[in-house]
C-alpha positions as CSV (number, residue, x, y, z in Angstrom):
1,M,145.9,-189.3,117.1
2,E,143.6,-186.9,115.2
3,E,145.0,-183.4,114.4
4,T,143.6,-180.5,116.5
5,T,142.9,-177.3,114.6
6,L,141.5,-173.9,115.4
7,G,138.2,-173.3,113.7
8,L,138.7,-169.6,114.2
9,F,141.5,-169.6,111.7
10,Q,139.7,-171.9,109.3
11,L,139.0,-170.4,105.9
12,E,137.2,-171.9,103.0
13,D,140.2,-171.8,100.6
14,A,143.0,-171.5,103.2
15,P,144.7,-174.4,104.9
16,A,143.9,-175.0,108.6
17,V,146.2,-173.5,111.2
18,K,147.4,-176.0,113.6
19,L,147.4,-175.2,117.3
20,E,151.1,-175.6,117.6
21,D,151.6,-173.0,114.8
22,V,149.8,-170.2,116.7
23,P,152.9,-169.0,118.6
24,G,154.8,-168.6,115.4
25,F,151.9,-166.7,113.8
26,L,151.7,-164.3,116.7
27,D,155.5,-163.8,116.6
28,K,155.2,-162.9,112.9
29,L,152.3,-160.5,113.6
30,K,154.3,-158.8,116.4
31,D,157.3,-158.4,114.1
32,K,155.1,-156.8,111.5
33,L,153.6,-154.4,114.0
34,V,157.0,-153.5,115.3
35,D,158.2,-152.9,111.7
36,F,155.2,-150.7,111.0
37,A,155.7,-148.7,114.2
38,A,159.4,-148.2,113.4
39,S,158.7,-147.0,109.8
40,Y,155.5,-145.1,110.2
41,G,155.3,-144.3,113.9
42,I,158.4,-142.1,113.8
43,R,157.0,-140.3,110.7
44,L,153.7,-139.7,112.5
45,V,155.5,-138.3,115.5
46,L,157.6,-136.0,113.2
47,A,154.5,-134.9,111.3
48,L,152.7,-134.0,114.6
49,V,155.8,-132.1,115.9
50,L,156.0,-130.3,112.6
51,L,152.4,-129.2,112.8
52,I,152.6,-128.1,116.4
53,V,155.8,-126.2,116.0
54,G,154.8,-124.9,112.6
55,F,151.5,-123.4,113.8
56,K,153.3,-121.6,116.6
57,L,155.8,-120.2,114.1
58,V,153.0,-119.0,111.9
59,G,151.5,-117.2,114.9
60,L,154.9,-115.6,115.5
61,I,155.3,-114.6,111.9
62,V,151.9,-113.0,111.9
63,K,152.8,-111.1,115.1
64,G,156.1,-110.0,113.6
65,Y,154.3,-108.8,110.5
66,K,152.0,-106.7,112.6
67,K,155.0,-105.1,114.4
68,S,157.1,-104.5,111.2
69,K,157.7,-101.2,109.4
70,L,155.9,-102.6,106.3
71,Y,152.7,-103.1,108.4
72,A,153.0,-99.5,109.6
73,R,153.4,-98.1,106.0
74,L,150.5,-100.1,104.6
75,D,147.0,-98.9,104.2
76,P,144.8,-100.1,107.1
77,T,142.6,-102.0,104.6
78,V,145.6,-103.9,103.1
79,R,146.9,-104.7,106.6
80,S,144.1,-107.0,107.8
81,F,143.5,-108.5,104.4
82,L,147.2,-109.4,103.9
83,K,147.4,-110.8,107.4
84,S,144.6,-113.3,106.5
85,V,146.3,-114.3,103.3
86,I,149.7,-114.9,105.0
87,S,148.1,-116.9,107.8
88,I,146.0,-119.2,105.5
89,T,148.8,-119.7,103.0
90,L,151.4,-120.7,105.6
91,K,149.0,-123.1,107.4
92,T,148.2,-124.8,104.1
93,L,151.9,-125.3,103.3
94,L,152.4,-126.8,106.8
95,I,149.7,-129.4,106.2
96,V,151.2,-130.3,102.8
97,S,154.6,-130.6,104.4
98,A,153.3,-132.9,107.2
99,A,151.7,-135.1,104.5
100,A,155.1,-135.3,102.8
101,V,156.8,-136.3,106.0
102,M,154.3,-139.1,106.4
103,G,155.5,-140.4,103.1
104,V,152.5,-139.5,101.0
105,P,153.6,-138.9,97.4
106,M,153.5,-135.3,96.4
107,S,151.7,-136.2,93.1
108,S,148.9,-137.8,95.2
109,V,148.8,-134.7,97.5
110,F,148.5,-132.3,94.6
111,A,145.9,-134.4,93.0
112,L,144.0,-134.6,96.2
113,V,144.3,-130.9,96.8
114,T,143.2,-130.2,93.2
115,S,140.1,-132.5,93.5
116,A,139.3,-131.2,97.0
117,G,139.7,-127.6,95.8
118,L,137.3,-128.3,92.9
119,T,134.8,-130.0,95.2
120,I,135.0,-127.4,97.9
121,G,134.8,-124.6,95.3
122,L,131.6,-126.0,93.9
123,A,130.2,-126.5,97.4
124,L,131.3,-123.1,98.7
125,Q,130.8,-120.8,95.8
126,G,129.8,-118.1,98.3
127,G,133.2,-118.4,100.0
128,L,135.0,-117.9,96.8
129,S,132.9,-115.0,95.9
130,N,133.7,-113.5,99.3
131,I,137.5,-113.8,98.5
132,A,136.9,-112.2,95.1
133,G,134.9,-109.4,96.8
134,G,137.8,-108.9,99.2
135,F,140.2,-108.4,96.3
136,V,137.8,-105.9,94.7
137,I,137.7,-103.9,97.9
138,L,141.4,-104.1,98.2
139,V,142.1,-102.9,94.7
140,F,139.4,-100.3,94.1
141,K,139.1,-99.1,97.7
142,P,135.5,-98.0,97.8
143,F,136.2,-97.6,101.6
144,S,139.0,-98.2,104.1
145,V,139.3,-99.2,107.7
146,G,138.0,-96.4,109.9
147,D,135.5,-95.0,107.3
148,Y,131.9,-94.5,108.3
149,I,129.7,-96.2,105.7
150,C,126.0,-96.9,105.1
151,F,125.3,-100.2,103.4
152,S,121.8,-101.6,102.8
153,Q,120.2,-101.5,106.3
154,Y,123.6,-101.4,108.0
155,E,125.5,-98.3,109.1
156,G,128.7,-98.0,111.1
157,T,132.5,-97.6,111.2
158,V,134.6,-100.2,109.3
159,K,136.7,-102.1,111.9
160,S,138.5,-104.6,109.6
161,I,138.4,-106.1,106.1
162,N,139.4,-109.8,106.1
163,L,139.7,-112.5,103.4
164,F,136.0,-113.4,103.7
165,Y,134.2,-110.7,105.8
166,T,134.1,-107.0,106.5
167,K,133.4,-106.0,110.1
168,M,131.6,-102.8,111.2
169,I,131.0,-101.2,114.5
170,T,127.6,-99.4,114.9
171,L,127.0,-96.1,116.8
172,D,125.6,-98.1,119.7
173,N,128.8,-100.3,119.8
174,R,127.5,-103.4,118.1
175,Q,129.6,-105.4,115.6
176,I,128.2,-106.3,112.2
177,T,130.0,-109.0,110.1
178,I,129.1,-108.7,106.4
179,P,130.3,-111.1,103.6
180,N,132.7,-109.3,101.2
181,S,130.6,-110.5,98.2
182,M,127.6,-108.5,99.4
183,V,129.7,-105.4,100.1
184,S,131.4,-105.4,96.7
185,N,128.2,-106.1,94.7
186,D,125.8,-103.6,96.3
187,A,125.7,-99.8,96.5
188,L,127.0,-98.1,99.6
189,I,127.6,-94.6,100.9
190,N,131.0,-93.7,102.3
191,N,130.4,-90.8,104.6
192,S,134.2,-90.5,105.3
193,A,135.3,-90.1,101.7
194,M,135.3,-86.3,101.8
195,N,137.1,-84.1,104.3
196,T,134.0,-81.9,104.9
197,R,130.4,-82.8,105.3
198,R,127.1,-80.8,105.4
199,V,124.8,-81.0,108.4
200,D,121.2,-80.5,107.5
201,L,118.8,-79.6,110.3
202,L,115.0,-78.8,110.3
203,F,113.5,-76.3,112.8
204,S,109.7,-75.6,113.1
205,V,108.4,-72.2,114.3
206,S,104.9,-70.7,114.6
207,Y,103.3,-68.8,111.8
208,D,103.4,-65.5,113.7
209,S,107.2,-65.6,114.0
210,D,109.5,-63.0,112.4
211,L,111.2,-64.8,109.5
212,D,114.3,-62.6,109.6
213,K,114.6,-63.0,113.4
214,V,114.4,-66.8,113.1
215,R,117.0,-66.8,110.3
216,Q,119.4,-64.6,112.2
217,T,119.0,-66.6,115.4
218,I,120.0,-69.8,113.7
219,L,122.9,-68.2,111.9
220,R,124.2,-66.7,115.1
221,V,124.1,-70.2,116.8
222,A,126.0,-71.6,113.8
223,A,128.6,-68.8,114.0
224,D,129.2,-69.5,117.7
225,D,129.8,-73.2,117.1
226,P,133.6,-73.9,117.0
227,D,133.3,-76.7,114.5
228,V,131.1,-75.0,111.9
229,R,133.1,-73.8,108.9
230,N,132.8,-70.3,107.5
231,E,133.4,-71.7,103.9
232,P,131.1,-72.8,102.6
233,A,129.0,-70.3,104.6
234,P,126.1,-71.5,106.7
235,A,122.6,-71.1,105.1
236,V,119.1,-70.9,106.7
237,L,116.2,-71.3,104.3
238,L,112.4,-71.5,104.7
239,Q,111.8,-75.0,103.4
240,T,108.1,-75.4,103.7
241,Q,104.9,-74.0,105.1
242,D,103.5,-76.9,107.1
243,S,99.9,-77.2,108.3
244,S,100.7,-75.8,111.7
245,A,104.3,-74.5,111.4
246,L,106.9,-72.8,109.3
247,V,109.8,-75.3,108.7
248,F,113.3,-73.8,108.3
249,C,116.3,-75.8,106.9
250,S,119.7,-75.1,108.3
251,R,122.8,-76.1,106.3
252,V,126.2,-75.9,107.9
253,Y,129.5,-77.5,107.0
254,C,132.1,-79.1,109.3
255,K,134.9,-81.6,109.2
256,T,133.6,-85.1,108.6
257,E,134.7,-86.5,111.9
258,K,132.8,-83.7,113.7
259,Y,129.5,-84.4,112.0
260,W,127.6,-85.8,115.0
261,D,129.1,-83.3,117.4
262,V,127.7,-80.4,115.3
263,Y,124.4,-82.2,114.7
264,F,123.5,-82.7,118.3
265,R,125.0,-79.4,119.5
266,M,123.2,-77.3,116.9
267,N,119.9,-78.9,117.9
268,E,120.4,-78.1,121.5
269,N,121.7,-74.6,121.1
270,V,119.1,-73.5,118.6
271,K,116.3,-74.6,121.1
272,R,118.0,-72.5,123.8
273,A,118.3,-69.5,121.4
274,F,114.6,-69.8,120.5
275,D,113.6,-69.7,124.1
276,E,115.8,-66.6,124.8
277,N,114.3,-64.8,121.8
278,N,110.7,-65.8,122.4
279,I,110.5,-67.8,119.2
280,S,107.8,-70.5,119.8
281,I,107.9,-74.0,118.5
282,P,104.2,-74.8,117.8
283,Y,102.3,-78.0,118.5
284,P,100.1,-79.6,115.9
285,Q,96.9,-77.7,115.9
286,M,93.5,-77.6,114.0
287,D,91.1,-74.7,113.5
288,V,87.4,-75.7,113.9
289,H,84.8,-73.3,112.5
290,M,81.2,-73.7,114.0
291,R,78.3,-72.7,111.7
292,P,75.3,-71.2,113.4
Protein backbone atom coordinates (compact mmCIF):
# COMPACT_ATOMS: atom_id res chain seq x y z
CA MET A 1 0.00 0.00 0.00
CA GLU A 2 1.31 3.40 -0.94
CA GLU A 3 2.46 5.67 1.93
CA THR A 4 0.21 8.64 2.71
CA THR A 5 1.95 11.93 3.44
CA LEU A 6 0.84 15.46 4.33
CA GLY A 7 1.75 17.92 1.60
CA LEU A 8 1.46 20.72 4.13
CA PHE A 9 4.58 19.51 5.93
CA GLN A 10 6.45 18.70 2.72
CA LEU A 11 9.58 20.81 2.28
CA GLU A 12 12.05 20.75 -0.57
CA ASP A 13 15.02 19.52 1.46
CA ALA A 14 13.18 17.99 4.41
CA PRO A 15 11.80 14.46 4.65
CA ALA A 16 8.05 14.05 4.36
CA VAL A 17 6.07 13.84 7.60
CA LYS A 18 3.90 10.78 7.72
CA LEU A 19 0.30 11.10 8.88
CA GLU A 20 0.86 8.77 11.78
CA ASP A 21 3.75 11.01 13.01
CA VAL A 22 1.55 14.10 13.39
CA PRO A 23 0.35 13.32 16.97
CA GLY A 24 3.95 12.97 18.10
CA PHE A 25 4.89 16.23 16.42
CA LEU A 26 2.01 18.03 18.15
CA ASP A 27 3.04 16.55 21.49
CA LYS A 28 6.58 17.85 21.05
CA LEU A 29 5.23 21.29 20.04
CA LYS A 30 3.00 21.37 23.13
CA ASP A 31 5.92 20.40 25.36
CA LYS A 32 8.04 23.21 23.91
CA LEU A 33 5.24 25.74 24.44
CA VAL A 34 4.82 24.57 28.02
CA ASP A 35 8.57 24.85 28.62
CA PHE A 36 8.58 28.35 27.10
CA ALA A 37 5.63 29.46 29.23
CA ALA A 38 7.25 27.98 32.35
CA SER A 39 10.58 29.72 31.75
CA TYR A 40 9.53 33.05 30.21
CA GLY A 41 5.89 33.40 31.21
CA ILE A 42 6.74 33.65 34.90
CA ARG A 43 9.45 36.18 34.11
CA LEU A 44 7.00 38.22 32.07
CA VAL A 45 4.49 38.22 34.92
CA LEU A 46 7.19 39.22 37.41
CA ALA A 47 8.35 42.04 35.12
CA LEU A 48 4.80 43.36 34.78
CA VAL A 49 4.25 43.20 38.55
CA LEU A 50 7.57 44.99 39.07
CA LEU A 51 6.55 47.79 36.70
CA ILE A 52 3.06 48.22 38.16
CA VAL A 53 4.21 48.20 41.78
CA GLY A 54 7.33 50.22 40.94
CA PHE A 55 5.44 53.04 39.25
CA LYS A 56 3.13 53.30 42.25
CA LEU A 57 6.15 53.40 44.58
CA VAL A 58 7.71 56.14 42.46
CA GLY A 59 4.51 58.16 42.86
CA LEU A 60 4.63 57.64 46.64
CA ILE A 61 8.32 58.64 46.74
CA VAL A 62 7.59 61.84 44.82
CA LYS A 63 4.68 62.63 47.18
CA GLY A 64 6.90 61.92 50.18
CA TYR A 65 9.56 64.23 48.77
CA LYS A 66 6.97 67.02 48.43
CA LYS A 67 5.97 66.55 52.08
CA SER A 68 9.53 66.30 53.44
CA LYS A 69 11.43 68.98 55.37
CA LEU A 70 14.03 69.07 52.59
CA TYR A 71 11.33 70.12 50.11
CA ALA A 72 10.24 72.92 52.45
CA ARG A 73 13.81 74.22 52.79
CA LEU A 74 14.57 74.19 49.07
CA ASP A 75 14.14 77.16 46.79
CA PRO A 76 10.82 76.94 44.87
CA THR A 77 12.76 76.82 41.61
CA VAL A 78 14.79 73.78 42.74
CA ARG A 79 11.72 71.98 44.10
CA SER A 80 9.88 71.45 40.82
CA PHE A 81 13.07 70.82 38.84
CA LEU A 82 14.36 68.19 41.30
CA LYS A 83 10.94 66.52 41.37
CA SER A 84 11.11 66.01 37.60
CA VAL A 85 14.64 64.60 37.79
CA ILE A 86 13.73 62.14 40.58
CA SER A 87 10.62 60.90 38.78
CA ILE A 88 12.31 60.37 35.39
CA THR A 89 15.41 58.71 36.92
CA LEU A 90 13.43 56.23 39.04
CA LYS A 91 11.13 55.27 36.16
CA THR A 92 14.14 54.66 33.91
CA LEU A 93 15.71 52.38 36.54
CA LEU A 94 12.42 50.47 36.82
CA ILE A 95 12.32 49.77 33.09
CA VAL A 96 15.94 48.56 33.13
CA SER A 97 15.18 46.30 36.13
CA ALA A 98 12.16 44.82 34.34
CA ALA A 99 14.38 44.00 31.36
CA ALA A 100 16.84 42.27 33.72
CA VAL A 101 14.01 40.18 35.23
CA MET A 102 13.03 39.10 31.71
CA GLY A 103 16.55 37.71 31.34
CA VAL A 104 17.89 40.31 28.96
CA PRO A 105 21.69 40.59 29.48
CA MET A 106 22.70 43.87 31.08
CA SER A 107 25.43 44.38 28.52
CA SER A 108 22.79 44.27 25.80
CA VAL A 109 20.54 46.61 27.79
CA PHE A 110 23.31 49.15 28.28
CA ALA A 111 24.31 48.91 24.63
CA LEU A 112 20.69 49.40 23.63
CA VAL A 113 20.27 52.34 26.03
CA THR A 114 23.49 53.91 24.73
CA SER A 115 22.56 53.55 21.08
CA ALA A 116 18.98 54.64 21.75
CA GLY A 117 20.22 57.60 23.74
CA LEU A 118 22.50 58.63 20.91
CA THR A 119 19.71 58.24 18.34
CA ILE A 120 17.16 60.07 20.46
CA GLY A 121 19.73 62.75 21.29
CA LEU A 122 20.33 63.44 17.61
CA ALA A 123 16.61 63.39 16.87
CA LEU A 124 15.62 65.47 19.88
CA GLN A 125 18.35 68.05 20.13
CA GLY A 126 15.75 70.58 21.22
CA GLY A 127 14.80 68.40 24.20
CA LEU A 128 18.42 68.13 25.32
CA SER A 129 18.86 71.87 24.97
CA ASN A 130 15.75 72.31 27.14
CA ILE A 131 17.35 70.14 29.85
CA ALA A 132 20.57 72.17 29.60
CA GLY A 133 18.51 75.36 29.79
CA GLY A 134 16.78 74.05 32.90
CA PHE A 135 20.15 73.50 34.59
CA VAL A 136 21.23 77.02 33.60
CA ILE A 137 18.10 78.46 35.20
CA LEU A 138 18.63 76.29 38.28
CA VAL A 139 22.27 77.28 38.77
CA PHE A 140 22.30 80.97 37.81
CA LYS A 141 18.71 81.75 38.92
CA PRO A 142 17.76 84.60 36.58
CA PHE A 143 14.29 84.17 38.08
CA SER A 144 12.46 81.95 40.56
CA VAL A 145 9.00 80.50 40.99
CA GLY A 146 6.63 83.33 41.91
CA ASP A 147 8.58 86.06 40.05
CA TYR A 148 6.81 88.30 37.56
CA ILE A 149 8.86 88.29 34.34
CA CYS A 150 8.62 89.72 30.81
CA PHE A 151 10.06 87.48 28.10
CA SER A 152 9.79 88.21 24.38
CA GLN A 153 6.05 88.75 23.83
CA TYR A 154 5.15 86.90 27.04
CA GLU A 155 4.50 88.39 30.46
CA GLY A 156 3.33 86.75 33.67
CA THR A 157 4.12 85.08 37.01
CA VAL A 158 6.34 81.98 36.98
CA LYS A 159 4.30 78.98 38.14
CA SER A 160 6.87 76.17 37.84
CA ILE A 161 10.24 75.30 36.29
CA ASN A 162 10.42 71.66 35.14
CA LEU A 163 13.04 69.59 33.36
CA PHE A 164 11.94 70.74 29.89
CA TYR A 165 9.55 73.68 30.29
CA THR A 166 8.85 76.81 32.32
CA LYS A 167 5.19 77.59 33.00
CA MET A 168 3.85 81.14 33.48
CA ILE A 169 0.44 82.52 34.47
CA THR A 170 -0.60 85.75 32.75
CA LEU A 171 -2.57 88.57 34.37
CA ASP A 172 -5.74 87.31 32.70
CA ASN A 173 -5.13 83.82 34.19
CA ARG A 174 -3.83 82.03 31.10
CA GLN A 175 -1.01 79.47 31.32
CA ILE A 176 2.00 79.81 29.01
CA THR A 177 4.43 76.90 28.57
CA ILE A 178 7.85 77.97 27.27
CA PRO A 179 10.82 75.64 26.45
CA ASN A 180 13.73 76.18 28.85
CA SER A 181 16.14 76.62 25.94
CA MET A 182 14.27 79.73 24.80
CA VAL A 183 14.15 81.20 28.30
CA SER A 184 17.85 80.62 29.02
CA ASN A 185 19.06 81.92 25.64
CA ASP A 186 17.05 85.12 25.37
CA ALA A 187 16.87 88.39 27.30
CA LEU A 188 14.15 88.75 29.90
CA ILE A 189 13.02 91.26 32.51
CA ASN A 190 12.53 90.10 36.09
CA ASN A 191 10.14 92.61 37.63
CA SER A 192 10.32 90.85 41.01
CA ALA A 193 14.12 90.95 41.40
CA MET A 194 14.07 94.16 43.50
CA ASN A 195 12.07 94.82 46.65
CA THR A 196 10.75 98.17 45.37
CA ARG A 197 9.54 99.30 41.98
CA ARG A 198 8.82 102.68 40.42
CA VAL A 199 5.36 103.41 39.04
CA ASP A 200 5.41 105.85 36.11
CA LEU A 201 2.13 107.54 35.15
CA LEU A 202 1.31 110.23 32.57
CA PHE A 203 -1.42 112.86 33.08
CA SER A 204 -2.56 115.37 30.46
CA VAL A 205 -3.99 118.79 31.42
CA SER A 206 -5.05 121.83 29.41
CA TYR A 207 -2.62 124.63 28.55
CA ASP A 208 -4.40 127.14 30.79
CA SER A 209 -3.87 124.99 33.93
CA ASP A 210 -1.75 126.24 36.83
CA LEU A 211 1.43 124.17 36.73
CA ASP A 212 2.06 124.35 40.48
CA LYS A 213 -1.55 123.45 41.25
CA VAL A 214 -1.39 120.40 38.99
CA ARG A 215 1.89 119.29 40.55
CA GLN A 216 0.63 119.72 44.14
CA THR A 217 -2.62 117.89 43.36
CA ILE A 218 -0.80 114.81 42.06
CA LEU A 219 1.68 114.87 44.97
CA ARG A 220 -1.17 115.05 47.46
CA VAL A 221 -2.82 112.00 45.91
CA ALA A 222 0.51 110.14 46.13
CA ALA A 223 0.95 111.14 49.79
CA ASP A 224 -2.52 109.83 50.64
CA ASP A 225 -1.90 106.44 49.04
CA PRO A 226 -1.00 103.89 51.76
CA ASP A 227 1.33 101.88 49.50
CA VAL A 228 3.39 104.77 48.10
CA ARG A 229 6.79 105.06 49.81
CA ASN A 230 8.22 108.31 51.11
CA GLU A 231 11.77 107.24 50.21
CA PRO A 232 12.53 107.73 47.40
CA ALA A 233 10.18 110.69 47.44
CA PRO A 234 7.43 110.97 44.81
CA ALA A 235 8.18 113.31 41.90
CA VAL A 236 5.91 115.11 39.42
CA LEU A 237 7.57 116.61 36.32
CA LEU A 238 6.34 118.34 33.19
CA GLN A 239 7.38 115.82 30.56
CA THR A 240 6.27 117.41 27.31
CA GLN A 241 4.15 120.13 25.75
CA ASP A 242 1.88 118.20 23.42
CA SER A 243 -0.07 119.69 20.55
CA SER A 244 -3.20 120.09 22.66
CA ALA A 245 -2.12 119.33 26.26
CA LEU A 246 0.59 119.59 28.89
CA VAL A 247 1.78 116.08 29.85
CA PHE A 248 2.97 115.55 33.43
CA CYS A 249 4.96 112.47 34.48
CA SER A 250 4.35 111.13 37.98
CA ARG A 251 7.01 108.86 39.53
CA VAL A 252 6.26 107.08 42.79
CA TYR A 253 7.83 104.04 44.48
CA CYS A 254 6.12 101.09 46.17
CA LYS A 255 6.77 97.49 47.11
CA THR A 256 7.08 95.29 44.05
CA GLU A 257 4.04 93.18 44.87
CA LYS A 258 1.91 96.37 45.20
CA TYR A 259 2.80 97.74 41.76
CA TRP A 260 -0.52 97.14 40.02
CA ASP A 261 -2.55 98.25 43.07
CA VAL A 262 -0.76 101.60 43.09
CA TYR A 263 -0.88 101.91 39.30
CA PHE A 264 -4.66 101.62 39.01
CA ARG A 265 -5.44 103.44 42.26
CA MET A 266 -3.30 106.47 41.36
CA ASN A 267 -4.98 106.76 37.95
CA GLU A 268 -8.41 106.76 39.51
CA ASN A 269 -7.63 109.07 42.44
CA VAL A 270 -5.81 111.64 40.30
CA LYS A 271 -8.83 111.89 37.98
CA ARG A 272 -11.08 112.56 40.99
CA ALA A 273 -8.65 115.14 42.39
CA PHE A 274 -8.53 116.94 39.02
CA ASP A 275 -12.33 117.16 39.00
CA GLU A 276 -12.41 118.53 42.57
CA ASN A 277 -9.81 121.20 41.73
CA ASN A 278 -11.29 122.18 38.35
CA ILE A 279 -8.26 120.92 36.43
CA SER A 280 -9.45 120.01 32.96
CA ILE A 281 -8.22 117.12 30.85
CA PRO A 282 -8.36 118.41 27.25
CA TYR A 283 -9.56 116.64 24.15
CA PRO A 284 -7.46 116.76 20.99
CA GLN A 285 -8.20 120.05 19.29
CA MET A 286 -7.16 122.07 16.23
CA ASP A 287 -7.13 125.85 15.72
CA VAL A 288 -8.36 126.90 12.25
CA HIS A 289 -7.59 130.46 11.06
CA MET A 290 -9.77 131.87 8.25
CA ARG A 291 -8.23 134.45 5.92
CA PRO A 292 -10.55 137.15 4.55
